[in-house]
C-alpha positions as CSV (number, residue, x, y, z in Angstrom):
1,M,21.8,23.7,-65.7
2,K,20.0,20.5,-66.3
3,R,20.5,19.2,-69.9
4,I,18.3,16.4,-71.2
5,I,19.4,14.3,-74.1
6,G,17.2,11.9,-76.1
7,I,17.9,8.8,-78.1
8,G,20.6,9.4,-80.7
9,E,21.7,12.6,-79.0
10,M,24.7,13.8,-77.0
11,F,25.8,16.8,-75.0
12,V,29.3,17.8,-73.9
13,S,30.2,20.6,-71.5
14,D,32.9,22.2,-69.5
15,D,30.4,24.2,-67.4
16,P,30.5,23.0,-63.8
17,A,26.8,24.0,-63.4
18,D,25.7,21.4,-66.1
19,V,24.1,18.1,-65.2
20,I,23.4,16.0,-68.3
21,T,20.7,13.4,-68.1
22,T,19.1,10.8,-70.4
23,Y,16.1,8.6,-69.8
24,A,14.8,5.2,-70.9
25,L,18.0,3.4,-71.3
26,G,16.7,-0.1,-72.1
27,S,18.7,-1.9,-74.8
28,C,20.3,1.5,-75.6
29,L,23.6,2.6,-74.0
30,G,24.3,5.7,-72.0
31,I,28.0,6.4,-72.4
32,A,29.4,9.1,-70.1
33,I,33.0,10.3,-70.4
34,Y,34.8,12.7,-68.1
35,D,38.3,14.2,-67.9
36,P,38.7,15.1,-64.2
37,A,41.7,17.4,-64.8
38,A,40.0,19.5,-67.5
39,R,36.6,19.1,-65.9
40,V,35.1,18.3,-69.3
41,G,32.5,15.6,-69.9
42,G,29.7,14.4,-72.0
43,L,26.9,11.9,-72.4
44,L,25.8,9.9,-75.5
45,H,22.5,7.9,-75.8
46,A,23.2,5.4,-78.5
47,M,20.5,3.1,-79.8
48,L,22.1,0.5,-82.1
49,P,25.6,-1.0,-82.4
50,D,26.5,-0.8,-86.0
51,S,25.9,2.0,-88.5
52,T,26.5,-0.2,-91.5
53,V,23.0,-1.7,-91.1
54,D,21.5,1.6,-92.4
55,P,24.1,3.9,-94.0
56,E,21.6,6.5,-94.9
57,K,20.2,6.7,-91.3
58,A,23.8,6.8,-90.1
59,R,24.6,9.8,-92.3
60,E,21.5,11.6,-91.0
61,K,21.8,10.6,-87.3
62,P,25.3,9.2,-86.6
63,L,24.8,9.6,-82.8
64,M,22.2,6.8,-82.9
65,F,24.9,4.2,-83.4
66,V,27.7,3.2,-81.0
67,D,30.3,2.8,-83.7
68,T,29.8,6.4,-85.1
69,G,28.5,8.2,-82.0
70,V,31.3,7.3,-79.6
71,P,34.1,8.8,-81.7
72,M,32.0,11.9,-82.0
73,L,31.6,12.1,-78.2
74,F,35.3,11.8,-77.7
75,R,36.2,14.4,-80.4
76,A,33.7,16.9,-78.9
77,C,35.3,16.5,-75.5
78,Y,38.8,16.8,-76.9
79,A,37.7,20.1,-78.5
80,L,36.9,21.4,-75.0
81,G,40.3,20.3,-73.6
82,A,39.8,16.7,-72.6
83,M,42.8,14.3,-73.1
84,K,42.4,10.6,-73.8
85,P,44.8,9.3,-71.1
86,R,42.7,11.0,-68.4
87,I,39.2,10.1,-69.7
88,E,37.0,8.0,-67.5
89,V,34.2,6.0,-69.2
90,K,31.1,5.0,-67.5
91,V,28.3,3.0,-69.1
92,A,24.7,2.1,-68.4
93,G,21.9,0.3,-70.2
94,G,22.3,-2.6,-72.6
95,A,19.4,-4.4,-71.1
96,S,17.3,-7.2,-72.6
97,V,13.9,-5.5,-72.4
98,N,12.1,-7.6,-74.9
99,N,11.7,-10.6,-72.6
100,L,8.1,-11.3,-73.5
101,S,9.4,-14.6,-74.8
102,S,12.2,-16.6,-73.2
103,S,14.8,-15.4,-75.7
104,D,15.8,-11.9,-76.9
105,M,16.3,-12.8,-80.5
106,F,18.2,-9.7,-81.6
107,Q,20.1,-9.1,-78.4
108,I,20.5,-5.4,-79.2
109,G,21.6,-4.5,-75.6
110,K,24.3,-7.1,-75.5
111,R,25.5,-6.2,-79.1
112,N,25.6,-2.5,-78.2
113,F,27.8,-3.2,-75.2
114,L,30.1,-5.6,-77.2
115,M,30.5,-3.0,-79.9
116,L,31.4,-0.4,-77.3
117,R,34.0,-2.6,-75.6
118,K,35.5,-3.5,-79.0
119,L,35.7,0.1,-80.1
120,L,37.3,1.3,-76.8
121,W,39.7,-1.6,-76.7
122,K,40.9,-0.9,-80.2
123,N,41.6,2.7,-79.1
124,G,43.3,1.9,-75.8
125,V,40.5,3.1,-73.5
126,L,39.0,1.1,-70.6
127,I,35.6,1.3,-69.1
128,T,35.9,2.7,-65.5
129,S,32.5,1.4,-64.3
130,Q,29.3,0.0,-65.7
131,D,25.7,-0.9,-64.9
132,V,24.7,-3.0,-67.9
133,G,22.5,-5.9,-68.7
134,G,19.5,-7.2,-66.9
135,N,16.0,-6.3,-68.0
136,A,15.3,-3.0,-66.4
137,S,15.2,0.5,-68.0
138,R,17.6,3.1,-66.5
139,T,18.1,6.8,-66.2
140,M,21.7,8.2,-66.3
141,S,23.1,11.5,-65.2
142,I,26.6,13.0,-65.2
143,N,27.5,16.1,-63.1
144,I,30.1,18.1,-65.0
145,S,31.5,19.8,-61.8
146,D,32.9,16.5,-60.5
147,G,32.2,13.7,-63.0
148,V,29.8,11.8,-60.7
149,V,27.5,9.5,-62.6
150,I,24.2,8.4,-61.1
151,V,22.1,5.6,-62.5
152,R,18.5,5.2,-61.4
153,S,16.4,2.1,-62.0
154,N,13.5,0.6,-60.2
155,G,13.5,3.3,-57.6
156,K,17.1,2.8,-56.6
157,E,20.2,5.0,-57.2
158,K,23.6,3.7,-58.0
159,F,26.8,5.8,-58.3
160,L,29.2,4.7,-61.0
């Protein structure tokens, strides 16, 4: 079954029929995790790096933020039987889409990716593959039956 998630949302599954998709990954990050032994995976669409910039919003919508959403994604997959040593992490997005001027003053995409790398590193988890940066929006999907992640951008598909 096709599952669509929006900004600040996630979905996890152990149903091999599920394909989880998110659209419009500009500066946002799509973070897909998958345990191939348990066949459990999930996808998070995080918008901002750091929940401390708006604690009230973070309490209401913790999945909007990399620092609070990623731990929730991992815990939800653990609850379905995933184990940290087996988890593969695939990431897309983090673009600089506000290139109307020559500089991207806030560098949200870059900061999102840096926050993710720091968080994963502190927890002994590595990124398996990535399609980040640039200035194009992306669509990301994960197939729960086999963990295949597909990123679409500018009419092209890339397997992570």
